[in-house]
C-alpha positions as MATLAB code, in Angstrom:
seq = 'MQTNTVEQAKNFFRTYAETTMPLHAALVRACCAEPDLPEDLALILEDIGQDYVALSDLINQALRTRRAPLPAAE';
ca = [
       0.000    0.000    0.000;
       1.425    3.339   -0.985;
       1.869    6.152    1.534;
      -0.845    8.140   -0.196;
      -3.218    5.203    0.285;
      -2.275    4.967    3.964;
      -2.976    8.669    4.421;
      -6.305    8.253    2.656;
      -7.177    5.354    4.947;
      -6.228    7.365    8.040;
      -8.343   10.286    6.871;
     -11.253    7.992    6.068;
     -11.252    6.303    9.466;
     -10.796    9.602   11.316;
     -13.673   11.206    9.399;
     -15.782    8.071    9.781;
     -15.301    8.059   13.552;
     -15.960   11.783   13.901;
     -19.134   11.462   11.840;
     -20.613    8.166   12.926;
     -19.795    7.984   16.626;
     -22.063   10.922   17.550;
     -24.802    9.390   15.389;
     -24.337    5.988   17.001;
     -24.361    7.542   20.470;
     -27.598    9.405   19.725;
     -29.194    6.260   18.328;
     -28.186    4.200   21.372;
     -29.486    6.888   23.736;
     -32.778    6.890   21.839;
     -32.938    3.101   22.034;
     -32.234    3.207   25.781;
     -35.290    5.406   26.220;
     -37.537    2.825   24.567;
     -39.499    0.407   26.754;
     -38.705   -2.541   24.481;
     -34.918   -2.102   24.465;
     -33.468   -5.304   22.953;
     -31.178   -7.186   25.300;
     -28.809   -8.141   22.500;
     -28.083   -4.561   21.378;
     -25.091   -4.292   23.718;
     -23.750   -7.618   22.411;
     -24.094   -6.436   18.829;
     -22.126   -3.276   19.600;
     -19.553   -5.297   21.523;
     -19.092   -7.609   18.525;
     -18.543   -4.588   16.279;
     -16.003   -3.215   18.749;
     -14.153   -6.528   18.871;
     -13.939   -6.524   15.075;
     -12.254   -3.103   15.228;
      -9.912   -4.303   17.970;
      -8.931   -7.209   15.694;
      -8.180   -4.761   12.869;
      -6.104   -2.670   15.251;
      -4.219   -5.797   16.304;
      -3.362   -6.475   12.644;
      -1.835   -3.017   12.340;
       0.074   -3.378   15.605;
       1.435   -6.769   14.525;
       2.587   -5.326   11.195;
       4.329   -2.500   13.034;
       6.031   -4.911   15.460;
       7.425   -7.003   12.613;
       8.875   -3.900   10.938;
      10.716   -2.585   13.970;
      14.372   -3.408   14.208;
      15.210   -5.569   17.213;
      16.962   -3.802   20.070;
      20.688   -4.531   20.369;
      21.563   -7.086   23.017;
      22.777   -5.669   26.310;
      26.453   -6.313   27.031;
];
């Protein structure tokens, strides 16, 4: 992936989070006010969060493999 593509991805995810998180929060607050709040809504959101954590782990693993090992202590 080219640097330009990485920058585009960063901008996309930043914009996505800044746009959708307030919408998601408002939707969840509205759902919490409903008498028939579904019990599985929290699990659905947790599953989505775990998917993002897995994506973050992929990035962190890629970064770890690219770092040069520290020199051995003498």
